[in-house]
PLY file of the C-alpha trace (Angstrom):
ply
format ascii 1.0
element vertex 367
property float x
property float y
property float z
element edge 366
property int vertex1
property int vertex2
end_header
-5.33 46.06 34.59
-4.40 47.98 37.71
-1.13 49.82 38.28
-0.10 47.17 40.84
-0.45 44.41 38.24
1.76 46.31 35.81
4.64 46.08 38.25
4.81 42.32 37.60
4.85 42.57 33.80
8.19 42.64 32.00
7.84 44.95 29.02
10.04 45.22 25.97
13.10 47.41 26.48
14.09 50.14 24.09
17.51 48.73 23.18
19.62 50.67 20.71
21.47 49.10 17.82
24.83 50.20 19.19
24.09 48.43 22.46
23.19 45.23 20.63
26.33 45.47 18.52
28.43 45.96 21.63
26.81 42.90 23.23
27.54 40.72 20.21
31.02 42.18 19.95
32.16 41.29 23.46
30.89 37.73 23.05
32.68 37.13 19.76
35.86 38.87 20.90
36.05 36.81 24.10
35.19 33.63 22.17
37.98 34.26 19.65
40.38 34.95 22.52
39.38 31.69 24.20
39.75 29.70 20.98
43.13 31.28 20.22
44.57 30.59 23.66
43.21 27.01 23.65
44.72 26.32 20.20
48.03 27.85 21.27
48.21 25.76 24.41
47.28 22.58 22.53
49.98 23.35 19.96
52.50 23.76 22.75
51.46 20.53 24.45
51.69 18.69 21.14
55.17 20.08 20.52
54.34 22.16 17.44
55.22 25.52 19.02
56.34 27.09 22.28
54.29 30.01 23.56
55.68 29.93 27.09
52.55 28.55 28.76
53.40 26.47 31.80
49.88 25.27 32.66
46.34 25.40 31.29
45.48 28.38 33.50
45.41 30.91 30.61
42.67 28.84 28.96
40.79 28.74 32.25
41.03 32.51 32.65
39.91 32.99 29.04
36.92 30.71 29.65
35.94 32.71 32.75
36.22 35.95 30.74
34.07 34.48 27.96
31.46 33.32 30.50
31.24 36.78 32.06
30.95 38.42 28.64
28.26 35.93 27.60
26.15 36.68 30.67
26.67 40.40 30.25
25.72 40.28 26.57
22.38 38.66 27.38
21.42 41.73 29.40
22.80 44.12 26.78
20.97 42.45 23.89
17.67 41.38 25.50
17.36 43.77 28.43
15.05 42.67 31.22
14.22 39.46 29.38
17.92 38.64 29.26
18.15 38.80 33.04
15.97 35.69 33.21
18.74 33.72 31.55
21.13 34.68 34.35
19.21 32.40 36.70
20.38 29.37 34.69
23.33 30.37 32.48
26.05 30.75 35.19
25.18 27.36 36.67
25.20 25.77 33.20
28.61 27.25 32.40
29.94 26.00 35.74
28.66 22.48 35.01
30.29 22.60 31.57
33.62 23.53 33.14
33.40 20.62 35.59
32.07 17.91 33.27
32.43 18.65 29.57
36.02 19.89 29.63
37.35 16.99 31.74
35.43 14.61 29.46
37.12 16.08 26.39
40.54 15.87 28.02
39.74 12.29 29.02
38.91 11.39 25.41
42.23 12.84 24.27
44.10 10.79 26.88
42.06 7.65 26.09
43.42 7.57 22.56
47.00 8.04 23.71
49.87 5.89 24.87
50.75 7.53 28.16
52.73 5.55 30.68
54.05 7.59 33.57
57.10 5.34 33.76
58.07 6.18 30.17
60.25 9.24 29.42
58.47 9.79 26.09
55.32 11.24 27.66
51.90 11.12 26.03
51.75 9.95 22.43
48.69 9.51 20.23
48.19 5.83 19.36
44.81 5.78 17.62
42.73 2.67 18.33
45.50 0.66 19.99
43.92 1.06 23.43
40.58 -0.14 22.04
42.18 -3.25 20.59
44.02 -3.92 23.84
40.80 -3.52 25.82
38.91 -5.84 23.48
41.53 -8.56 24.01
41.90 -8.02 27.78
40.27 -11.00 29.58
40.74 -9.45 33.02
38.70 -6.37 32.08
35.82 -8.47 30.72
36.02 -10.63 33.82
35.60 -7.48 35.92
32.55 -6.52 33.84
31.08 -9.99 34.42
31.67 -9.62 38.15
29.74 -6.36 38.06
26.76 -8.27 36.69
26.82 -10.57 39.74
27.31 -7.65 42.12
24.39 -5.78 40.55
22.07 -8.80 40.69
22.79 -9.05 44.42
20.90 -5.76 44.85
17.59 -7.62 44.58
18.51 -9.69 47.65
19.58 -6.50 49.43
16.27 -4.89 48.50
14.29 -7.80 49.93
16.22 -7.63 53.20
15.86 -3.85 53.37
12.12 -4.08 52.75
11.74 -6.69 55.48
13.67 -4.56 57.97
11.63 -1.50 57.03
8.39 -3.41 57.63
9.73 -4.57 60.98
10.74 -1.07 62.05
7.42 0.33 60.87
5.50 -2.13 63.06
4.59 -1.48 66.66
7.45 -3.31 68.37
9.35 -2.66 71.57
12.52 -0.54 71.41
11.63 0.53 67.88
13.63 3.77 68.08
16.68 1.91 69.35
16.58 -0.59 66.48
16.18 2.21 63.95
19.39 3.81 65.17
21.19 0.45 65.48
20.36 -0.60 61.93
21.64 2.72 60.61
25.08 2.33 62.18
26.66 0.44 59.23
25.68 3.31 56.93
27.68 5.69 59.13
30.86 3.66 58.66
33.25 4.09 55.76
33.55 1.07 53.44
37.29 1.23 54.03
36.73 0.93 57.78
34.34 -1.96 57.19
36.88 -3.81 55.04
39.58 -3.43 57.70
37.35 -4.06 60.70
35.71 -7.21 59.32
37.80 -8.40 56.41
41.27 -7.76 57.81
40.49 -8.41 61.48
37.51 -10.69 62.05
38.19 -12.83 58.95
41.94 -13.04 59.50
42.97 -16.67 58.95
45.18 -17.19 62.01
43.75 -15.10 64.83
40.41 -13.78 63.58
37.42 -14.73 65.74
35.41 -15.96 62.77
38.32 -18.14 61.61
38.66 -19.58 65.12
34.95 -20.33 65.19
35.23 -22.04 61.79
38.09 -24.25 63.07
36.09 -25.07 66.17
33.19 -26.16 63.94
35.46 -28.48 61.95
36.87 -26.37 59.14
40.57 -27.15 59.58
42.03 -24.54 57.24
39.51 -21.73 56.85
40.44 -19.62 53.83
37.75 -17.04 53.23
39.51 -15.45 50.29
41.14 -18.51 48.73
38.00 -19.70 46.96
36.66 -17.41 44.19
33.01 -18.08 45.08
33.48 -17.53 48.83
35.59 -14.40 48.29
33.00 -12.90 45.94
30.22 -13.76 48.38
32.06 -12.06 51.25
32.55 -8.92 49.18
28.82 -8.91 48.43
27.96 -9.38 52.09
30.25 -6.60 53.31
28.95 -4.18 50.69
25.37 -5.17 51.45
25.90 -4.74 55.20
27.10 -1.20 54.53
24.34 -0.06 52.17
21.22 -2.04 53.13
20.41 0.62 55.78
20.34 3.22 53.00
17.53 1.42 51.15
15.88 0.54 54.44
15.54 4.17 55.54
14.11 5.19 52.15
11.56 2.37 52.20
10.70 3.12 55.83
9.97 6.73 54.91
7.68 5.51 52.14
5.88 3.12 54.46
5.23 5.87 56.98
3.70 8.01 54.22
1.05 5.38 53.40
-2.29 6.38 54.96
-3.26 3.92 57.66
-6.87 4.17 56.53
-6.04 2.00 53.50
-4.61 -0.90 55.47
-7.33 -0.66 58.09
-10.00 -0.74 55.38
-8.36 -3.84 53.90
-8.47 -5.57 57.28
-12.13 -4.68 57.67
-12.82 -6.22 54.24
-11.22 -9.45 55.43
-7.82 -9.21 53.71
-5.02 -10.95 55.55
-1.54 -9.48 56.16
-0.03 -11.15 53.10
-2.80 -10.02 50.73
-2.75 -6.52 52.22
0.97 -6.33 51.52
0.77 -7.54 47.91
-2.41 -5.69 46.94
-1.94 -2.39 48.77
1.45 -1.80 50.42
3.77 -3.10 47.72
2.04 -1.31 44.77
2.03 1.96 46.70
5.71 1.49 47.55
6.73 0.78 43.95
7.91 4.35 43.11
9.96 4.54 46.31
11.33 1.05 45.73
12.40 1.84 42.18
14.13 5.02 43.34
15.96 3.20 46.13
17.07 0.38 43.83
18.28 2.74 41.12
20.31 4.83 43.56
21.74 1.62 44.99
22.72 0.47 41.49
24.59 3.73 40.97
26.54 3.17 44.19
27.14 -0.48 43.28
28.60 0.42 39.89
31.25 2.44 41.74
32.20 -0.40 44.09
35.97 -0.39 44.58
37.15 0.51 48.09
36.22 -2.76 49.79
37.75 -4.80 46.96
40.96 -2.75 46.87
41.54 -2.96 50.62
40.44 -6.55 51.12
41.37 -8.70 48.12
42.95 -6.40 45.51
40.75 -8.21 42.99
41.91 -11.71 43.89
41.96 -14.58 43.84
42.69 -14.47 40.13
40.37 -11.53 39.50
37.36 -13.31 41.03
36.36 -10.29 43.14
37.53 -7.57 40.78
35.24 -4.71 39.85
35.75 -2.44 36.89
36.66 0.47 39.14
39.19 -1.51 41.16
40.73 -2.90 37.96
41.09 0.61 36.51
42.57 1.80 39.81
45.27 -0.85 39.65
45.90 0.00 36.01
46.72 3.53 37.14
48.52 2.76 40.38
50.44 -0.44 39.65
51.11 -0.13 35.93
51.06 3.70 35.62
49.18 3.20 32.34
47.17 6.40 32.20
46.11 6.16 28.55
44.81 2.59 28.70
43.18 3.13 32.09
41.35 6.19 30.77
40.10 4.19 27.78
38.71 1.55 30.15
37.01 4.25 32.20
35.49 5.91 29.13
34.13 2.62 27.82
32.69 1.84 31.25
31.08 5.28 31.33
29.37 4.61 27.98
28.07 1.27 29.28
26.74 2.92 32.45
24.95 5.65 30.46
23.30 3.08 28.17
22.38 0.78 31.08
20.94 3.56 33.25
18.98 5.02 30.32
17.34 1.66 29.62
16.74 1.15 33.33
15.10 4.55 33.74
12.77 3.88 30.80
11.78 0.54 32.29
11.33 2.13 35.72
9.11 4.82 34.22
6.98 2.16 32.55
6.56 0.09 35.72
5.92 3.07 37.98
3.01 4.38 35.90
-0.38 3.85 37.53
-2.29 1.02 35.93
-5.73 1.79 34.60
0 1
1 2
2 3
3 4
4 5
5 6
6 7
7 8
8 9
9 10
10 11
11 12
12 13
13 14
14 15
15 16
16 17
17 18
18 19
19 20
20 21
21 22
22 23
23 24
24 25
25 26
26 27
27 28
28 29
29 30
30 31
31 32
32 33
33 34
34 35
35 36
36 37
37 38
38 39
39 40
40 41
41 42
42 43
43 44
44 45
45 46
46 47
47 48
48 49
49 50
50 51
51 52
52 53
53 54
54 55
55 56
56 57
57 58
58 59
59 60
60 61
61 62
62 63
63 64
64 65
65 66
66 67
67 68
68 69
69 70
70 71
71 72
72 73
73 74
74 75
75 76
76 77
77 78
78 79
79 80
80 81
81 82
82 83
83 84
84 85
85 86
86 87
87 88
88 89
89 90
90 91
91 92
92 93
93 94
94 95
95 96
96 97
97 98
98 99
99 100
100 101
101 102
102 103
103 104
104 105
105 106
106 107
107 108
108 109
109 110
110 111
111 112
112 113
113 114
114 115
115 116
116 117
117 118
118 119
119 120
120 121
121 122
122 123
123 124
124 125
125 126
126 127
127 128
128 129
129 130
130 131
131 132
132 133
133 134
134 135
135 136
136 137
137 138
138 139
139 140
140 141
141 142
142 143
143 144
144 145
145 146
146 147
147 148
148 149
149 150
150 151
151 152
152 153
153 154
154 155
155 156
156 157
157 158
158 159
159 160
160 161
161 162
162 163
163 164
164 165
165 166
166 167
167 168
168 169
169 170
170 171
171 172
172 173
173 174
174 175
175 176
176 177
177 178
178 179
179 180
180 181
181 182
182 183
183 184
184 185
185 186
186 187
187 188
188 189
189 190
190 191
191 192
192 193
193 194
194 195
195 196
196 197
197 198
198 199
199 200
200 201
201 202
202 203
203 204
204 205
205 206
206 207
207 208
208 209
209 210
210 211
211 212
212 213
213 214
214 215
215 216
216 217
217 218
218 219
219 220
220 221
221 222
222 223
223 224
224 225
225 226
226 227
227 228
228 229
229 230
230 231
231 232
232 233
233 234
234 235
235 236
236 237
237 238
238 239
239 240
240 241
241 242
242 243
243 244
244 245
245 246
246 247
247 248
248 249
249 250
250 251
251 252
252 253
253 254
254 255
255 256
256 257
257 258
258 259
259 260
260 261
261 262
262 263
263 264
264 265
265 266
266 267
267 268
268 269
269 270
270 271
271 272
272 273
273 274
274 275
275 276
276 277
277 278
278 279
279 280
280 281
281 282
282 283
283 284
284 285
285 286
286 287
287 288
288 289
289 290
290 291
291 292
292 293
293 294
294 295
295 296
296 297
297 298
298 299
299 300
300 301
301 302
302 303
303 304
304 305
305 306
306 307
307 308
308 309
309 310
310 311
311 312
312 313
313 314
314 315
315 316
316 317
317 318
318 319
319 320
320 321
321 322
322 323
323 324
324 325
325 326
326 327
327 328
328 329
329 330
330 331
331 332
332 333
333 334
334 335
335 336
336 337
337 338
338 339
339 340
340 341
341 342
342 343
343 344
344 345
345 346
346 347
347 348
348 349
349 350
350 351
351 352
352 353
353 354
354 355
355 356
356 357
357 358
358 359
359 360
360 361
361 362
362 363
363 364
364 365
365 366
């Protein structure tokens, strides 16, 4: 091995025992400090003692100190090999601070009776929020609505695929149509709900309502019927996000070698058979990715419902997110609303895990 090759080899460092002890010492000392401050602040919040802490900032500072000591100790204990961990460890600690800690605080609040309108503050109530959720018909109605909203994605996918095929073909003004079809994606869902739902669908003076009266519908009420209201919510949400799937599918279509489709035409395959036998199987990984990302966005649907119908009529258009939002805003019920959100999070994790396993199975090449 040449001298130049040795420069790329990380050898074992000669690390003394005192250096290792110091590395372990700073980690344990900072960890004990973090645990002590966290316990003290929790005792103060629970009313068992008063240590003079006004906020949770001391715990935050102790966590930052522990993180720095942990990273430093890796270098002290493992030397050059420990520096490899520094490429991942700071990012992991940052993710923990942004996800794990809020999740733990959320679990504490979920099992509490905390109404902002009550002078008693937060009080632990065990499984009362779970029992209330289990007997809440409006929450289960919102979950059922999410099933219908999620199933609508397959219709959105079909439309997006058709538009992508159209924009991938050799048509006139193709660049113009690509930009025009992307315009809804540039708009905020809140703007869409006000521009279309509150203006164009307005019962008295909206242009669509006037057209409906001119066609013979005497009293057009787009949000009075549960089925029509739910359909309008689906259409507005689809109009906003179909371009997102369309642009992903269009990118996949442009990546397909033209030699494959030309060879199919030479072999006598028609357009429909070429699509089903060549284009669609090759587009399956891109399609699954686009649908899964769309499902994630759909599960967070709230802004259009909140601005347009507030869940009405009678909860027909409610989503889980909009229902939880009203639980916070209208009823100031932080504890119960957090329990609903935590349960919804568990359902999403289970659903997406199953969906990813099924997607992995279907996207594997068939032999």
